C-alpha positions in Angstrom: 64.8 104.8 100.2 68.5 105.2 101.0 67.7 105.9 104.7 65.5 102.8 104.9 68.2 100.7 103.3 70.9 102.0 105.7 68.6 101.5 108.6 67.8 97.9 107.7 71.3 96.9 106.9 72.8 98.6 110.0 70.0 97.0 112.1 70.7 93.6 110.6 74.4 93.9 111.4 73.6 95.0 115.0 71.0 92.2 115.4 73.5 89.6 114.3 76.1 90.9 116.7 73.5 90.9 119.5 72.8 87.2 118.7 76.5 86.5 118.8 76.8 88.2 122.2 73.8 86.3 123.6 74.7 82.9 122.3 78.5 82.8 122.9 80.8 83.4 125.9 82.8 86.0 124.0 83.3 89.2 125.8 82.2 92.4 124.1 85.8 93.6 123.5 86.6 90.4 121.6 83.5 90.7 119.5 84.4 94.3 118.6 87.9 93.1 117.6 86.3 90.3 115.6 84.1 92.9 113.7 87.0 95.1 112.9 89.2 92.2 111.7 86.2 90.8 109.6 85.7 94.2 108.0 89.4 94.4 107.1 89.4 90.8 105.7 86.3 91.4 103.7 87.8 94.7 102.4 91.0 92.9 101.5 89.3 90.3 99.4 87.1 92.9 97.7 83.7 92.0 99.1 83.0 94.8 101.6 83.4 97.9 99.4 80.6 96.9 96.9 78.4 96.0 99.8 79.2 99.4 101.5 78.5 101.2 98.2 75.1 99.5 98.0 74.1 99.8 101.7 75.5 103.3 102.4 75.8 104.3 106.1 74.3 101.1 107.2 77.5 99.3 106.3 80.1 102.1 106.8 79.1 103.2 110.3 79.3 99.8 112.2 82.7 98.4 113.2 82.8 96.3 110.0 83.1 99.6 108.1 85.9 100.8 110.4 87.8 97.7 109.6 87.3 98.3 105.9 88.5 101.9 106.3 91.6 100.7 108.0 92.3 98.3 105.2 91.8 100.9 102.5 94.2 103.2 104.3 96.8 100.5 104.7 96.6 99.3 101.1 96.8 102.9 99.8 99.7 103.8 102.0 101.6 100.6 101.1 101.4 101.6 97.5 102.9 105.0 98.3 105.3 104.3 101.2 106.0 100.6 100.9 106.5 98.6 104.0 106.1 101.6 106.3 102.6 102.0 104.9 101.5 99.0 107.0 102.0 101.1 110.1 101.0 104.5 108.8 98.0 103.8 106.6 95.4 102.8 109.2 96.1 105.8 111.3 95.9 108.2 108.4 92.6 106.8 107.1 90.9 106.7 110.5 92.3 109.8 112.1 89.3 112.0 111.5 86.8 109.5 112.9 88.8 108.8 116.0 89.4 112.5 116.6 85.7 113.2 116.2 84.8 110.5 118.7 87.3 111.9 121.2 86.2 115.5 120.8 82.5 114.8 120.9 82.9 112.4 123.8 84.8 115.1 125.7 82.2 117.7 124.9 79.4 115.4 126.0 81.2 114.8 129.3 81.4 118.5 129.9 77.7 119.0 129.1 76.2 116.1 131.0 78.5 115.8 134.0 79.0 112.0 134.1 79.4 110.2 137.4 81.1 106.9 138.4 78.9 104.0 139.1 78.8 102.9 142.8 
């Protein structure tokens, strides 16, 4: 049941983003920033974490979840390091995910020999 819930929630988030992309003139990069900022704001006001606990990977994997992770790192680091935590916390909290994306992206490029579009 957890897999089904994660699939449905993640699919609903992706469907809403696709509707946003189709019906606005926003570029994909701006929509991605909008998602990360929305996840951070929802995390800051305490809405996103209960939703993520309920929805599981369906809420933590999309960019909204990344924004929430950044917020959690910043808030934790601000409590420990004060003002410098604003700059340090997001990097500390998201370092594993970013490193994994870079490493697996590099390995994928070695295995599949990507080519430039012409």
